[in-house]
C-alpha positions in Angstrom: -168.9 -44.3 -211.2 -172.0 -46.5 -212.7 -174.3 -48.8 -211.3 -172.2 -51.6 -211.5 -169.0 -51.6 -209.3 -165.9 -51.9 -210.9 -164.2 -55.4 -209.5 -161.3 -54.0 -208.4 -158.0 -56.3 -208.1 -155.0 -56.0 -205.8 -151.7 -57.4 -206.4 -148.7 -58.0 -204.1 -145.9 -57.2 -206.0 -143.4 -56.8 -203.3 -141.7 -56.9 -200.1 -139.4 -54.6 -198.7 -137.8 -56.3 -195.6 -135.0 -55.2 -193.5 -136.2 -52.9 -190.4 -135.9 -54.8 -187.2 -138.8 -52.9 -185.3 -142.2 -51.3 -186.2 -142.4 -48.9 -189.1 -144.8 -45.6 -188.4 -144.4 -43.9 -191.3 -143.3 -43.3 -194.9 -143.0 -40.5 -197.3 -142.5 -40.5 -201.6 -139.2 -38.8 -202.2 -140.0 -35.5 -204.3 -137.4 -37.5 -207.1 -139.9 -40.2 -208.4 -138.8 -43.8 -207.6 -137.5 -43.2 -204.1 -139.4 -43.8 -200.4 -138.1 -43.2 -197.1 -139.4 -44.9 -194.3 -138.7 -44.8 -190.2 -140.3 -46.5 -186.7 -138.7 -47.0 -183.8 -135.4 -48.2 -185.8 -132.1 -46.7 -185.7 -132.7 -44.8 -188.7 -133.9 -43.0 -191.8 -134.1 -45.9 -194.3 -134.4 -45.2 -198.1 -135.4 -47.6 -200.8 -135.4 -47.6 -204.6 -139.0 -48.7 -206.5 -137.9 -48.9 -209.7 -135.9 -52.2 -208.7 -137.6 -52.7 -204.9 -134.6 -52.6 -203.3 -133.0 -50.8 -200.2 -130.7 -47.9 -200.7 -129.1 -47.1 -197.3 -129.7 -45.8 -194.0 -129.6 -42.3 -194.5 -129.1 -41.1 -191.1 -129.1 -42.1 -187.2 -131.9 -40.9 -185.4 -131.9 -40.5 -182.0 -135.4 -42.0 -181.2 -138.0 -43.4 -182.7 -139.6 -41.8 -186.1 -143.0 -40.7 -186.4 -143.0 -38.6 -189.1 -141.5 -37.6 -192.6 -142.1 -34.9 -194.8 -140.6 -33.4 -198.3 -141.8 -30.4 -199.0 -142.6 -30.0 -203.1 -140.1 -28.3 -205.2 -137.3 -28.2 -202.2 -134.2 -30.1 -201.8 -135.4 -30.9 -198.2 -136.7 -34.2 -196.0 -137.8 -33.2 -192.3 -138.6 -36.0 -189.8 -140.2 -35.7 -186.6 -138.8 -37.5 -183.6 -140.4 -38.9 -180.9 -138.2 -36.7 -178.6 -139.6 -33.5 -180.2 -136.7 -32.7 -182.5 -137.4 -32.5 -186.7 -134.1 -32.9 -188.2 -133.3 -31.3 -191.6 -131.8 -33.2 -194.1 -130.4 -31.1 -197.4 -130.7 -33.6 -200.6 -127.8 -31.2 -202.0 -125.1 -31.4 -199.2 -126.4 -34.4 -198.2 -126.4 -34.1 -194.4 -128.4 -32.6 -191.7 -128.3 -29.2 -191.7 -130.3 -28.5 -189.0 -132.4 -29.4 -185.9 -135.6 -27.6 -185.3 -135.9 -27.4 -181.5 -139.6 -26.2 -180.0 -141.2 -29.5 -179.1 -140.4 -31.6 -176.1 -143.2 -34.0 -176.9 -143.5 -36.6 -179.4 -143.8 -34.9 -183.1 -146.9 -36.7 -185.0 -146.9 -35.1 -188.0 -145.5 -32.3 -190.7 -147.2 -31.0 -193.5 -145.9 -28.0 -195.8 -147.7 -24.7 -197.2 -146.0 -24.2 -200.4 -147.7 -21.0 -201.0 -146.7 -19.4 -197.4 -143.4 -21.6 -197.4 -144.5 -22.4 -194.5 -143.4 -26.0 -192.3 -146.1 -27.2 -189.8 -145.7 -29.8 -186.9 -148.0 -31.3 -184.6 -146.9 -32.5 -181.4 -148.3 -34.3 -178.5 -147.6 -30.9 -176.8 -150.9 -29.6 -178.0 -149.2 -27.5 -180.0 -148.7 -26.9 -183.9 -145.6 -25.3 -184.5 -145.0 -22.9 -187.9 -141.7 -22.5 -189.4 -140.5 -20.5 -192.5 -139.3 -23.1 -195.3 -136.6 -19.9 -196.3 -134.6 -19.5 -193.1 -135.6 -22.7 -190.7 -136.2 -20.3 -188.0 -139.5 -20.4 -186.2 -142.3 -18.0 -186.6 -145.7 -19.0 -184.6 -146.9 -21.5 -182.8 -150.4 -22.4 -182.5 -151.9 -23.7 -179.5 -154.5 -26.0 -181.0 -155.1 -28.4 -178.1 -155.1 -29.3 -174.2 -153.9 -32.7 -175.4 -151.9 -34.5 -178.4 -152.1 -32.9 -182.0 -151.9 -36.2 -183.9 -152.5 -35.1 -187.4 -152.2 -32.2 -189.7 -154.4 -31.7 -193.5 -153.9 -28.6 -196.0 -156.6 -27.9 -198.0 -155.8 -28.1 -201.9 -156.6 -24.2 -202.6 -154.4 -23.6 -198.9 -157.1 -21.5 -197.5 -158.0 -24.0 -194.2 -155.6 -26.5 -192.5 -157.4 -28.9 -190.6 -155.7 -31.0 -187.2 -156.6 -34.0 -186.0 -156.6 -33.9 -181.7 -156.5 -36.3 -179.1 -159.1 -35.3 -177.5 -161.8 -36.2 -180.4 -162.3 -33.3 -181.7 -160.6 -31.6 -185.4 -160.0 -28.1 -185.5 -160.4 -26.3 -188.6 -157.9 -23.0 -188.9 -158.1 -20.0 -191.3 -153.9 -20.5 -193.7 -153.9 -17.2 -193.6 -153.7 -15.6 -190.1 -153.9 -19.0 -188.7 -157.8 -17.7 -186.9 -159.6 -20.5 -185.4 -162.3 -21.3 -187.8 -164.5 -24.1 -186.6 -164.1 -26.9 -184.1 -165.8 -30.4 -185.3 -166.5 -33.2 -182.6 -168.1 -35.7 -183.9 -165.6 -38.4 -183.3 -165.9 -40.7 -179.8 -162.4 -41.3 -179.4 -159.0 -39.5 -180.8 -158.9 -38.6 -184.2 -155.3 -40.2 -186.4 -156.0 -39.2 -189.8 -157.4 -36.0 -191.5 -157.0 -35.7 -195.0 -158.6 -33.4 -197.6 -160.0 -34.8 -200.8 -157.9 -33.9 -204.0 -161.0 -31.3 -204.9 -161.1 -30.0 -201.9 -165.1 -30.5 -201.5 -164.2 -32.9 -198.4 -162.6 -33.1 -195.8 -162.5 -37.2 -194.3 -161.5 -38.1 -191.2 -160.6 -41.3 -189.5 -160.4 -42.1 -185.6 -159.4 -44.5 -182.7 -163.6 -45.4 -182.8 -162.7 -47.2 -186.2 -164.6 -44.3 -187.2 -164.5 -43.1 -191.2 -166.3 -39.3 -191.2 -167.1 -37.2 -193.8 -167.1 -33.0 -193.7 -168.6 -30.9 -196.2 -166.3 -28.2 -197.0 -166.4 -25.2 -196.7 -169.3 -25.6 -194.1 -167.2 -28.6 -192.5 -170.8 -29.8 -191.5 -170.9 -33.9 -191.3 -172.1 -35.3 -194.3 -171.6 -39.1 -193.5 -170.1 -41.6 -190.9 -168.7 -44.9 -191.8 -168.3 -48.0 -189.8 -164.7 -48.4 -191.6 -162.9 -51.1 -189.6 -163.2 -53.3 -186.7 -160.2 -51.3 -184.7 -158.7 -47.7 -185.2 -158.6 -46.0 -188.6 -154.6 -45.1 -188.7 -154.4 -43.4 -191.9 -156.4 -42.3 -194.9 -154.6 -41.3 -198.3 -156.5 -40.3 -201.5 -155.6 -41.3 -204.7 -154.2 -38.1 -206.5 -156.6 -39.0 -210.0 -158.7 -41.2 -209.5 -162.2 -41.5 -207.5 -160.9 -43.6 -204.5 -159.1 -43.6 -201.3 -157.5 -46.0 -198.9 -157.3 -46.6 -196.0 -155.2 -48.5 -192.9 -156.3 -50.1 -189.6 -155.2 -51.3 -186.5 -157.2 -54.2 -187.6 -154.2 -55.1 -190.0 -156.7 -54.6 -192.7 -156.6 -51.8 -195.8 -159.5 -51.2 -197.5 -160.3 -49.2 -200.8 -163.4 -46.3 -200.9 -165.0 -44.5 -204.0 -164.2 -41.2 -203.3 -167.4 -39.9 -204.6 -169.9 -42.6 -203.2 -168.1 -43.7 -200.5 -168.8 -47.8 -200.8 -166.0 -50.1 -200.3 -164.9 -51.5 -203.0 -161.9 -53.7 -201.7 -160.5 -55.5 -198.3 -157.4 -56.3 -198.4 -156.1 -58.5 -195.5 -155.0 -62.1 -194.6 -158.7 -63.1 -193.6 -159.9 -62.3 -197.2 -156.9 -64.8 -198.4 -153.6 -62.2 -199.0 -149.9 -62.4 -197.9 -151.0 -59.0 -196.1 -149.8 -57.3 -192.7 -150.0 -59.2 -189.4 -150.4 -56.5 -187.2 -151.5 -53.0 -187.0 -151.1 -51.2 -190.4 -149.4 -47.4 -189.7 -149.5 -45.9 -192.8 -150.3 -46.0 -196.6 -149.2 -43.8 -199.3 -150.4 -44.0 -203.4 -147.9 -44.2 -206.3 -150.3 -44.0 -209.0 -151.8 -47.2 -209.0 -149.6 -48.6 -206.3 -150.1 -48.8 -203.2 -147.5 -48.7 -200.3 -148.5 -49.5 -196.5 -146.1 -50.1 -193.3 -147.0 -51.2 -190.5 -146.1 -52.8 -187.0 -144.5 -56.5 -188.3 -142.1 -54.4 -189.6 -143.0 -55.2 -193.4 -143.2 -52.5 -196.2 -145.8 -54.0 -199.0 -146.6 -52.7 -202.2 -149.6 -53.4 -203.8 -150.7 -53.1 -207.2 -154.7 -52.2 -207.7 -156.8 -52.0 -210.6 -158.7 -48.8 -210.8 -160.3 -48.9 -214.5 
């Protein structure tokens, strides 16, 4: 970046309403222009991002949705519920083809290791279950913590997987054999989000302690701690091609940071004059230069940012 900081502008271009309760998670479909959201509602919702309209409720659920994941190159959508179930929806058959049953406690995150064709499911029970994406059978259980495993991130080269835990730690495992590589201690409260940078050079983590920490790869030494928000950092999301990441917080704000200099470039909040979220921002996701956010205020907001 130049010495002169870029003037990033943010414009609210759409608000999607229809959820009757807090929204906890979102996921872009493998098919461009489609968004899925879920929360403390009775179903998983599908939206059209081309005209920002409601499409349908995909299927009903028996408990709150905490996690949604669509693996690249597969016609499947995985939905993790508060009761511990993971529903497997097949886009070709247009129905739920299986329920992955292992966890008896809430499922908080789901990610896939594409090279291994495996699915990782993190739960409040402290375990991460590993499933074959080919057979949808349980293949391994990682006992990552005595308490909740809240979040998962897999490094771009698929060498490491990071788990953020309620015991304030981040556990780094080698993805090849799920052996423990390192335990990162630095946060003073539960870790809610972990994200490897797109180039794999570092891991960013966010916590209930309102800090964002940057950990070097592959040493996983802490190289920076950022007092990012007033309250919990719920989610971190990197832009796929531009040197920025966004953070979402319980303090109702979204912040845009430089991914190479870790400087703050933009705050999107009601205090800054935006028609932004009124309650905790729970999850965010980039869709090119648009940022999609979901909140306890039952709203989905789409922001267009000028990042050039």
